[in-house]
Each structure stands twice: as C-alpha cells, then as structure tokens.
N, C-alpha and C positions, 0 to 999 in steps of 0.2 A: 504494499498499500504505500501511495505517495505520501511524502511528509509536507503538508501545507504550511506549517508553522515556520516559515521563514521570516527572517528580520524583515523582509520587503512587504510580505504579506500581513505581518502584525502592524507595520506601519500604516497601511492601509486602511486597516481597521480603526485606527485612532489612537492605538495604545501609547502611553508614555513610555519614555527610556527605560525606567523602572520595572514595568511590567514586560516590556520587550525582553530585557535581561532575565527576569523571573521565569519566562516560558521556556527560555534557552536553557537555563539552569535546571528546570524541572525536565526537560528532556534528556539532560545528561544524567542527572541525580535521581530521578523517579517522582520525587515530591518537595514541597516546601512547607515550612510550618509559619504562622503568624509571626512568631518570635525570631525565627531565622530570618524572614522577609526584613523585619524591623531592623536586625543587627546588619545584614546585607547592604541594606541601601539607607541607613542610617536615618529611619523615619519613625513616626510615633506610631503606637499600636492603631490609632484611629486611621491613620494614612494606610497603614499597611491592611488593614479591613477592608477600607474603600477600594483599594486597588485590586485586592485578592477578589472582593465582591463584583467588581466589573468584569474580571476574567471569567467567573461563574455566569454571569449574566450573559455574556457573550458566547457561553458555551466552549469555552477554551479548558477552563479547569472545572473539576469537580470536587467537593468536599469529600475526604474519605473518613474522616474523624474530626473530632472537635479541634480546630485550629491547624488541621492538615488538609492540603491540596494536591492534586495530581491533574496530569493532563487528562482530558476526556478521551475515552477508547475510540470514539468515532472521530474522524478528522473533518468535521463540517462545523462550521460556527453557525450560532443561533443569528448572527447578524442579519443575513439575507431573510429570514423568517421575520425578524423585527421589521423590517424594511417594508415587506410585502404586507404585513398586518396594518400599516399605517394607510396604504392606498384605499 
C-alpha cells in the first residue's frame, strides 16, 4: 500500500510544522504520547492536545489509549469527506 503521508501531502492538508514532524515521528516509531509531544516540540499540554486532536479529526491519527496516538491503519484522510459534507 502506498504511503500517502508525505511532507508535501501533509502540508496540503494545512498541518503546522509540529504536526508534520509528529506524523513523520509516528511513521518511524509507531506512536506518540501527549507528554512526548510536549517534550519534543516544547509546547504546553493544551497545545499538544489541540494539535493531536486536529490529527484525529483529519483521520490521520487514532487514539489507542489515554494520551497515546498512532497513525490510522487506513491511508485516507477524512479531509475529503469533510469538504463534501459542506457542499
């Protein structure tokens, strides 16, 4: 299966640099925690939660346990569905 989570694709979705780096990090390591996100990017818990929530909303990450996130197993973002539902 082709990996669609390239930097270029993630930028087109409107992700910020932290979120892009987080997706690449999870591709390499398997998952990321909220606290880990805070430490990696030197941000507050609220910022980490907001960034991670955006990644879930877009269908890129899924929550696997409290405070832990991984890439969704399917390689399609919810972004296109959200755009269609507004029409």
